[in-house]
All heavy atoms as an XYZ file, in Angstrom:
735
protein
N     204.398    283.559    265.260
C     204.263    284.708    264.373
C     203.005    284.526    263.539
O     202.643    283.418    263.183
C     205.504    284.837    263.494
C     205.543    286.062    262.592
S     205.485    287.669    263.389
C     207.179    287.971    263.726
N     202.368    285.607    263.206
C     201.139    285.589    262.422
C     201.402    285.289    260.960
O     202.515    285.431    260.467
C     200.446    286.950    262.510
O     199.999    287.198    263.798
N     200.343    284.916    260.285
C     200.389    284.719    258.834
C     200.585    286.083    258.171
O     199.947    287.066    258.552
C     199.069    284.092    258.398
C     198.970    283.813    256.933
C     197.635    283.176    256.611
C     197.505    282.966    255.115
N     196.203    282.388    254.778
N     201.481    286.191    257.175
C     201.714    287.488    256.512
C     200.451    288.067    255.888
O     199.595    287.330    255.399
C     202.741    287.156    255.428
C     203.409    285.916    255.897
C     202.346    285.146    256.645
N     200.346    289.362    255.933
C     199.267    290.065    255.252
C     199.460    289.875    253.754
O     200.572    290.063    253.251
C     199.345    291.556    255.604
C     198.162    292.431    255.287
C     196.949    292.029    256.134
C     198.504    293.889    255.566
N     198.435    289.466    253.018
C     198.617    289.237    251.574
C     199.077    290.505    250.848
O     198.612    291.612    251.154
C     197.227    288.824    251.102
C     196.514    288.362    252.318
C     197.077    289.159    253.458
N     200.005    290.337    249.911
C     200.426    291.482    249.104
C     199.213    292.040    248.371
O     198.354    291.288    247.920
C     201.533    291.088    248.120
C     202.864    290.923    248.778
C     203.430    289.673    248.928
C     203.541    292.026    249.271
C     204.663    289.514    249.553
C     204.773    291.880    249.898
C     205.329    290.622    250.045
N     199.134    293.353    248.262
C     197.987    294.008    247.651
C     196.924    294.393    248.657
O     195.932    295.021    248.303
N     197.114    294.012    249.938
C     196.141    294.366    250.980
C     196.087    295.880    251.144
O     197.110    296.552    251.185
C     196.519    293.723    252.312
O     196.439    292.325    252.228
N     194.889    296.400    251.256
C     194.638    297.839    251.331
C     194.213    298.208    252.745
O     193.399    297.500    253.341
C     193.534    298.192    250.337
C     193.138    299.631    250.175
C     194.235    300.411    249.480
C     191.848    299.722    249.358
N     194.768    299.284    253.290
C     194.349    299.748    254.616
C     194.621    301.238    254.764
O     195.401    301.822    254.006
C     195.042    298.953    255.729
C     196.540    298.948    255.645
C     197.289    299.959    256.222
C     197.200    297.923    254.989
C     198.662    299.947    256.141
C     198.578    297.897    254.904
C     199.309    298.916    255.487
N     193.960    301.845    255.756
C     194.154    303.260    256.055
C     195.394    303.433    256.917
O     195.718    302.579    257.739
C     192.937    303.809    256.791
N     196.081    304.538    256.745
C     197.254    304.870    257.557
C     196.772    305.440    258.888
O     195.946    306.355    258.914
C     198.151    305.898    256.831
C     199.307    306.327    257.715
C     198.650    305.336    255.515
N     197.272    304.898    259.986
C     196.931    305.402    261.317
C     197.851    306.563    261.673
O     199.031    306.555    261.334
C     197.083    304.279    262.340
N     197.312    307.573    262.359
C     198.130    308.670    262.855
C     198.472    309.739    261.840
O     199.285    310.612    262.124
N     197.834    309.709    260.671
C     198.168    310.694    259.637
C     197.732    312.112    260.028
O     198.235    313.080    259.490
C     197.586    310.276    258.260
C     196.096    310.494    258.192
C     198.299    310.969    257.127
N     196.856    312.227    261.022
C     196.404    313.559    261.444
C     197.289    314.167    262.533
O     197.025    315.269    262.995
C     194.954    313.485    261.939
O     194.865    312.642    263.068
N     198.349    313.493    262.911
C     199.220    313.965    263.991
C     200.473    314.665    263.455
O     200.959    314.353    262.375
C     199.668    312.767    264.847
C     198.538    311.912    265.380
S     197.466    312.767    266.537
C     198.564    312.904    267.908
N     200.993    315.590    264.254
C     202.333    316.161    264.058
C     202.611    316.713    262.661
O     203.707    316.521    262.122
C     203.406    315.121    264.408
C     203.294    314.629    265.845
O     202.944    315.440    266.711
O     203.561    313.436    266.079
N     201.647    317.374    262.033
C     201.868    317.986    260.732
C     201.918    317.020    259.567
O     202.320    317.382    258.462
N     201.522    315.771    259.784
C     201.575    314.769    258.719
C     200.544    315.010    257.630
O     200.678    314.488    256.522
C     201.415    313.367    259.309
C     202.515    313.023    260.270
C     202.285    311.680    260.914
N     203.184    311.515    262.047
C     202.914    310.794    263.107
N     201.776    310.132    263.192
N     203.773    310.686    264.085
N     199.515    315.811    257.913
C     198.509    316.150    256.911
C     199.150    316.837    255.708
O     198.797    316.565    254.567
C     197.442    317.068    257.511
C     196.560    316.402    258.527
C     195.510    315.568    257.856
O     194.695    316.096    257.109
N     195.522    314.287    258.088
N     200.078    317.722    255.985
C     200.764    318.440    254.907
C     201.551    317.466    254.028
O     201.523    317.557    252.800
C     201.704    319.490    255.498
C     202.433    320.298    254.448
C     203.399    321.300    255.063
O     203.120    321.811    256.163
O     204.430    321.542    254.425
N     202.232    316.541    254.657
C     203.006    315.533    253.913
C     202.047    314.676    253.081
O     202.279    314.450    251.888
C     203.834    314.646    254.873
C     204.558    313.555    254.104
C     204.819    315.496    255.660
N     200.969    314.207    253.689
C     199.991    313.364    252.994
C     199.377    314.095    251.806
O     199.149    313.499    250.748
C     198.899    312.911    253.956
N     199.139    315.383    251.947
C     198.536    316.172    250.881
C     199.414    316.324    249.650
O     198.926    316.653    248.572
N     200.702    316.081    249.786
C     201.626    316.179    248.653
C     201.775    314.861    247.894
O     202.434    314.810    246.866
C     203.005    316.631    249.141
C     203.032    318.043    249.677
C     204.443    318.571    249.853
N     205.343    317.694    250.585
C     205.642    317.803    251.877
N     205.100    318.763    252.601
N     206.501    316.973    252.440
N     201.176    313.797    248.398
C     201.325    312.488    247.768
C     200.346    312.281    246.629
O     199.295    312.911    246.577
C     201.130    311.381    248.809
C     202.177    311.335    249.909
C     201.809    310.279    250.923
C     203.554    311.073    249.336
N     200.712    311.383    245.758
C     199.863    311.016    244.622
C     199.674    309.504    244.604
O     200.505    308.755    245.130
C     200.526    311.441    243.300
C     200.679    312.930    243.205
O     199.710    313.669    243.228
N     201.921    313.385    243.121
N     198.612    309.070    243.966
C     198.392    307.642    243.775
C     199.604    307.052    243.067
O     200.175    307.675    242.174
C     197.095    307.406    242.967
C     196.954    305.946    242.563
C     195.881    307.850    243.782
N     200.023    305.895    243.490
C     201.175    305.144    242.987
C     202.523    305.621    243.517
O     203.556    305.067    243.146
C     201.219    305.076    241.457
C     200.059    304.271    240.888
O     199.594    303.334    241.575
O     199.625    304.568    239.765
N     202.550    306.641    244.397
C     203.813    306.997    245.044
C     204.264    305.822    245.911
O     203.450    305.183    246.576
C     203.654    308.229    245.940
C     203.621    309.534    245.154
O     203.825    309.507    243.925
O     203.374    310.583    245.779
N     205.559    305.565    245.915
C     206.123    304.474    246.713
C     206.307    304.942    248.157
O     206.752    306.067    248.411
C     207.464    304.001    246.123
C     208.142    302.985    247.038
C     207.242    303.415    244.737
N     205.978    304.061    249.091
C     206.157    304.322    250.511
C     207.039    303.229    251.108
O     207.126    302.129    250.567
C     204.804    304.314    251.223
C     203.782    305.309    250.715
C     202.438    305.069    251.389
C     204.252    306.734    250.938
N     207.659    303.530    252.243
C     208.479    302.550    252.940
C     207.846    302.247    254.284
O     207.491    303.161    255.030
C     209.902    303.066    253.134
C     210.592    303.404    251.857
N     210.880    302.455    250.893
C     211.026    304.585    251.366
C     211.475    303.046    249.871
N     211.568    304.335    250.126
N     207.713    300.966    254.589
C     207.206    300.505    255.875
C     208.425    300.090    256.685
O     209.169    299.202    256.278
C     206.271    299.318    255.702
C     205.002    299.612    254.926
C     204.776    300.826    254.308
C     204.035    298.648    254.815
C     203.614    301.085    253.600
C     202.858    298.882    254.112
C     202.653    300.100    253.503
N     208.626    300.722    257.840
C     209.826    300.520    258.633
C     209.445    299.984    260.021
O     208.699    300.630    260.757
C     210.611    301.842    258.785
C     211.887    301.634    259.585
C     210.907    302.456    257.420
N     209.966    298.824    260.372
C     209.700    298.222    261.679
C     210.352    299.069    262.776
O     211.489    299.502    262.640
C     210.237    296.807    261.734
S     209.437    295.706    260.558
N     209.601    299.285    263.852
C     210.078    300.071    264.989
C     210.016    299.177    266.220
O     208.937    298.743    266.615
C     209.196    301.320    265.203
C     209.683    302.129    266.394
C     209.146    302.167    263.952
N     211.149    298.908    266.818
C     211.194    297.968    267.933
C     210.984    298.599    269.306
O     210.792    297.889    270.281
C     212.521    297.214    267.921
C     212.637    296.314    266.710
O     211.616    295.759    266.267
O     213.758    296.178    266.188
N     211.005    299.925    269.392
C     210.901    300.567    270.705
C     209.654    301.435    270.850
O     209.643    302.394    271.597
C     212.159    301.386    270.993
C     212.370    302.512    269.985
O     211.640    302.575    268.980
O     213.278    303.334    270.212
N     208.569    301.065    270.169
C     207.324    301.829    270.265
C     206.585    301.423    271.540
O     206.328    300.241    271.767
C     206.457    301.569    269.034
C     205.211    302.417    269.022
O     204.298    302.209    269.800
N     205.177    303.377    268.115
N     206.243    302.399    272.371
C     205.614    302.094    273.663
C     204.164    301.624    273.537
O     203.611    301.043    274.474
C     205.682    303.310    274.590
C     204.872    304.510    274.114
C     204.988    305.699    275.046
O     204.512    305.611    276.192
O     205.572    306.706    274.608
N     203.522    301.855    272.395
C     202.117    301.501    272.226
C     201.897    300.182    271.487
O     200.846    299.579    271.604
C     201.380    302.621    271.480
C     201.469    303.940    272.188
C     202.287    304.946    271.705
C     200.758    304.173    273.357
C     202.384    306.161    272.362
C     200.846    305.377    274.023
C     201.664    306.374    273.524
N     202.875    299.761    270.692
C     202.708    298.551    269.886
C     204.070    297.888    269.701
O     204.957    298.449    269.057
C     202.107    298.915    268.522
C     201.866    297.729    267.616
O     202.158    296.574    268.015
O     201.391    297.944    266.491
N     204.233    296.707    270.260
C     205.525    296.018    270.166
C     205.887    295.613    268.743
O     207.039    295.301    268.454
C     205.547    294.791    271.077
C     204.599    293.693    270.659
C     204.699    292.476    271.560
O     205.706    292.287    272.249
N     203.680    291.653    271.560
N     204.903    295.617    267.836
C     205.138    295.264    266.436
C     204.987    296.486    265.514
O     204.769    296.338    264.319
C     204.164    294.174    265.985
C     204.289    292.907    266.759
C     203.318    292.527    267.661
C     205.403    292.084    266.604
C     203.435    291.355    268.393
C     205.527    290.910    267.325
C     204.545    290.547    268.224
N     205.110    297.694    266.042
C     204.853    298.922    265.288
C     205.617    298.968    263.965
O     206.773    298.533    263.872
C     205.204    300.144    266.119
N     204.938    299.507    262.947
C     205.534    299.681    261.623
C     205.209    301.100    261.153
O     204.037    301.443    260.966
C     204.991    298.660    260.604
C     205.634    298.876    259.236
C     205.230    297.229    261.086
N     206.242    301.925    261.018
C     206.061    303.284    260.500
C     205.858    303.238    258.998
O     206.395    302.361    258.314
C     207.295    304.141    260.776
C     207.525    304.447    262.208
C     208.785    305.276    262.440
O     209.609    305.439    261.510
O     208.937    305.748    263.560
N     205.132    304.231    258.495
C     204.982    304.419    257.054
C     205.618    305.752    256.720
O     205.243    306.791    257.270
C     203.503    304.380    256.628
C     202.884    303.037    257.021
C     203.381    304.636    255.127
C     201.392    302.939    256.739
N     206.602    305.708    255.816
C     207.354    306.905    255.440
C     207.331    307.082    253.921
O     207.202    306.125    253.178
C     208.803    306.801    255.929
C     208.902    306.780    257.441
C     210.343    306.775    257.912
N     210.419    306.994    259.339
C     210.482    308.197    259.917
N     210.520    309.289    259.182
N     210.536    308.315    261.227
N     207.502    308.324    253.498
C     207.597    308.609    252.064
C     208.935    308.106    251.550
O     209.830    307.768    252.327
C     207.500    310.120    251.791
O     208.646    310.754    252.365
C     206.212    310.726    252.353
N     209.092    308.114    250.248
C     210.368    307.683    249.660
C     211.519    308.604    250.072
O     212.672    308.194    250.059
C     210.261    307.599    248.142
O     209.918    308.854    247.614
N     211.203    309.833    250.494
C     212.253    310.750    250.966
C     212.435    310.677    252.483
O     213.222    311.426    253.047
C     211.936    312.181    250.540
O     210.744    312.626    251.160
N     211.691    309.783    253.152
C     211.882    309.568    254.580
C     210.944    310.323    255.501
O     211.057    310.203    256.721
N     210.019    311.114    254.944
C     209.100    311.859    255.794
C     208.072    310.917    256.431
O     207.518    310.047    255.783
C     208.362    312.925    254.987
C     209.258    314.036    254.491
C     208.514    315.001    253.606
O     208.275    314.655    252.436
O     208.142    316.085    254.103
N     207.810    311.136    257.708
C     206.882    310.306    258.464
C     205.437    310.618    258.072
O     205.033    311.772    258.018
C     207.078    310.568    259.954
C     206.127    309.853    260.843
S     206.415    308.090    260.799
C     205.584    307.607    262.292
N     204.663    309.556    257.775
C     203.239    309.699    257.462
C     202.340    309.175    258.563
O     201.256    309.686    258.795
C     202.899    308.939    256.176
C     203.371    309.573    254.897
C     203.244    308.590    253.753
C     202.567    310.829    254.629
N     202.764    308.122    259.232
C     201.949    307.491    260.258
C     202.384    306.048    260.443
O     203.552    305.723    260.245
N     201.410    305.205    260.772
C     201.708    303.826    261.104
C     200.738    302.862    260.432
O     199.602    303.215    260.123
C     201.583    303.611    262.623
C     202.604    304.350    263.424
C     202.388    305.662    263.825
C     203.798    303.744    263.777
C     203.333    306.349    264.575
C     204.751    304.426    264.524
C     204.511    305.728    264.920
N     201.182    301.632    260.266
C     200.280    300.546    259.923
C     199.349    300.397    261.130
O     199.813    300.448    262.276
C     201.066    299.233    259.693
C     200.126    298.050    259.563
C     201.959    299.359    258.467
N     198.031    300.241    260.919
C     197.123    300.076    262.054
C     197.561    298.909    262.952
O     198.007    297.862    262.468
C     195.776    299.779    261.398
C     195.876    300.403    260.040
C     197.316    300.224    259.637
N     197.427    299.108    264.254
C     197.904    298.133    265.238
C     197.364    296.728    264.979
O     198.070    295.745    265.181
C     197.532    298.598    266.645
C     198.135    297.762    267.731
C     197.863    298.349    269.097
C     198.532    297.504    270.167
N     198.361    298.098    271.491
N     196.144    296.622    264.516
C     195.542    295.307    264.267
C     196.252    294.535    263.151
O     196.083    293.326    263.032
C     194.059    295.471    263.927
N     197.067    295.233    262.343
C     197.731    294.596    261.193
C     199.244    294.503    261.322
O     199.896    293.864    260.490
C     197.395    295.367    259.914
C     195.921    295.485    259.547
C     195.757    296.364    258.325
C     195.324    294.113    259.325
N     199.828    295.135    262.337
C     201.293    295.239    262.381
C     202.007    293.898    262.427
O     203.006    293.701    261.741
C     201.755    296.111    263.555
O     201.258    295.581    264.786
C     201.308    297.546    263.382
N     201.521    292.980    263.234
C     202.205    291.688    263.336
C     202.172    290.952    262.001
O     203.146    290.305    261.612
C     201.565    290.838    264.434
C     202.380    289.625    264.780
C     201.859    288.882    266.001
O     200.867    289.310    266.612
O     202.468    287.855    266.331
N     201.076    291.099    261.257
C     200.967    290.436    259.950
C     201.863    291.100    258.908
O     202.404    290.432    258.024
C     199.512    290.417    259.498
C     198.671    289.518    260.410
C     197.300    289.323    259.899
N     197.351    288.521    258.681
C     196.342    288.419    257.848
N     195.209    289.039    258.072
N     196.451    287.675    256.761
N     202.039    292.405    258.983
C     202.965    293.089    258.064
C     204.398    292.662    258.376
O     205.176    292.346    257.482
C     202.806    294.622    258.145
C     203.939    295.329    257.418
C     201.462    295.049    257.561
N     204.735    292.591    259.649
C     206.086    292.165    260.045
C     206.370    290.722    259.654
O     207.519    290.342    259.484
C     206.283    292.332    261.537
C     206.623    293.744    261.928
C     206.924    293.761    263.416
N     207.410    295.055    263.818
C     208.559    295.234    264.465
N     209.325    294.216    264.752
N     208.931    296.442    264.816
N     205.347    289.917    259.511
C     205.530    288.502    259.164
C     206.148    288.321    257.782
O     206.587    287.232    257.439
C     204.199    287.759    259.252
N     206.229    289.400    256.988
C     206.893    289.316    255.684
C     208.397    289.146    255.848
O     209.087    288.786    254.900
C     206.570    290.537    254.815
C     205.201    290.511    254.245
N     204.850    289.704    253.197
C     204.083    291.177    254.592
C     203.565    289.874    252.918
N     203.087    290.751    253.751
N     208.902    289.424    257.060
C     210.292    289.117    257.368
C     211.308    290.182    257.050
O     212.486    290.002    257.284
N     210.908    291.298    256.514
C     211.866    292.349    256.161
C     211.755    293.517    257.133
O     210.651    293.888    257.517
C     211.600    292.845    254.744
N     212.902    294.101    257.530
C     212.817    295.283    258.385
C     212.259    296.489    257.637
O     211.693    297.388    258.230
C     214.261    295.525    258.821
C     215.086    294.827    257.800
C     214.263    293.701    257.259
N     212.387    296.497    256.320
C     211.809    297.556    255.494
C     211.077    296.893    254.338
O     211.607    296.018    253.668
C     212.889    298.517    254.941
C     212.262    299.556    254.040
C     213.648    299.181    256.066
N     209.850    297.309    254.117
C     208.998    296.757    253.077
C     208.439    297.935    252.290
O     208.152    298.980    252.857
C     207.869    295.973    253.757
C     206.865    295.239    252.919
C     207.531    294.063    252.203
C     205.743    294.712    253.810
N     208.297    297.801    250.996
C     207.729    298.894    250.199
C     206.233    298.717    250.039
O     205.716    297.603    249.985
C     208.370    298.950    248.811
C     209.785    299.491    248.848
O     210.128    300.184    249.825
O     210.541    299.230    247.912
N     205.547    299.839    249.972
C     204.122    299.875    249.718
C     203.850    300.954    248.700
O     204.767    301.582    248.175
N     202.580    301.203    248.446
C     202.199    302.197    247.438
C     200.934    302.916    247.880
O     200.073    302.323    248.542
C     202.022    301.534    246.053
C     200.860    300.573    246.044
C     201.890    302.567    244.955
N     200.834    304.205    247.540
C     199.629    304.975    247.814
C     198.549    304.531    246.833
O     198.772    304.515    245.624
C     199.881    306.496    247.650
C     198.586    307.274    247.811
C     200.928    306.976    248.641
N     197.398    304.159    247.360
C     196.268    303.753    246.510
C     195.222    304.844    246.401
O     194.516    304.922    245.405
C     195.616    302.495    247.060
S     196.687    301.070    246.924
N     195.114    305.670    247.424
C     194.131    306.759    247.388
C     194.546    307.841    248.365
O     195.038    307.556    249.452
C     192.747    306.247    247.753
N     194.360    309.082    247.953
C     194.520    310.237    248.823
C     193.131    310.820    248.973
O     192.522    311.244    247.993
C     195.492    311.282    248.228
C     195.619    312.480    249.160
C     196.852    310.671    247.947
N     192.616    310.790    250.191
C     191.246    311.206    250.449
C     191.254    312.580    251.090
O     191.731    312.745    252.206
C     190.555    310.191    251.364
C     190.696    308.735    250.908
C     190.220    307.796    251.988
C     189.936    308.522    249.623
N     190.743    313.570    250.392
C     190.727    314.944    250.893
C     189.318    315.364    251.260
O     188.381    315.186    250.484
C     191.240    315.917    249.824
C     192.739    316.045    249.834
O     193.323    316.019    250.924
O     193.319    316.181    248.746
N     189.177    315.927    252.457
C     187.956    316.626    252.823
C     188.386    318.065    253.073
O     189.563    318.384    252.937
C     187.316    316.006    254.064
O     188.062    316.327    255.216
N     187.473    318.922    253.473
C     187.867    320.317    253.646
C     188.813    320.519    254.823
O     189.511    321.511    254.898
C     186.642    321.229    253.760
C     185.937    321.174    255.093
C     186.160    322.143    256.062
C     185.034    320.155    255.389
C     185.517    322.096    257.278
C     184.389    320.106    256.603
C     184.630    321.082    257.547
O     183.981    321.028    258.747
N     188.891    319.549    255.763
C     189.762    319.716    256.922
C     190.890    318.696    257.024
O     191.896    318.957    257.656
C     188.938    319.637    258.217
C     188.050    320.820    258.429
C     187.362    320.764    259.788
O     187.580    319.803    260.540
O     186.594    321.681    260.066
N     190.720    317.509    256.445
C     191.714    316.459    256.658
C     192.070    315.742    255.364
O     191.314    315.746    254.406
C     191.219    315.408    257.650
O     190.047    314.798    257.129
C     190.934    316.005    259.011
N     193.231    315.140    255.378
C     193.677    314.287    254.285
C     193.929    312.904    254.862
O     194.613    312.765    255.860
C     194.982    314.818    253.665
O     194.764    316.151    253.198
C     195.447    313.940    252.522
N     193.355    311.882    254.237
C     193.579    310.511    254.656
C     194.254    309.749    253.548
O     194.207    310.163    252.390
N     194.869    308.645    253.902
C     195.580    307.836    252.921
C     195.119    306.385    253.012
O     194.896    305.871    254.084
C     197.080    307.864    253.169
C     197.800    309.173    252.963
C     199.244    309.026    253.408
C     197.740    309.586    251.512
N     195.020    305.758    251.848
C     194.837    304.316    251.754
C     196.069    303.792    251.042
O     196.462    304.325    249.999
C     193.579    303.945    250.963
C     192.285    304.470    251.534
C     191.945    303.790    252.847
N     190.676    304.250    253.385
C     190.534    305.238    254.256
N     191.583    305.904    254.676
N     189.350    305.576    254.710
N     196.702    302.788    251.640
C     197.937    302.251    251.079
C     197.825    300.738    250.918
O     196.957    300.104    251.509
C     199.165    302.592    251.957
C     199.328    304.086    252.105
C     199.087    301.927    253.312
N     198.703    300.178    250.110
C     198.766    298.733    249.945
C     200.185    298.265    250.148
O     201.136    298.958    249.789
C     198.291    298.333    248.538
N     200.306    297.082    250.749
C     201.613    296.434    250.922
C     201.986    295.844    249.583
O     201.182    295.245    248.912
C     201.526    295.322    251.980
C     202.842    294.563    252.049
C     201.169    295.888    253.334
């Protein structure tokens, strides 16, 4: 197993532009709590970790390059926080921290 990602690590949410997640991301504010949920049956990443709002809405995923390190924290659910909501005229991006 990989070394855990240090707490406070900042990264962009992958997949936030898919499946209407832009609308969900646009409603978030800095310091909103997020839940990181391990997914064992993802066909693209065996260590996939979903990122969901506190109400359970899907936002996207931890980037594949970081999933094994996030899972190394040992919890099936881990909390994170929104650090930045980046708006352009067409898209909304998120930066989050574990």
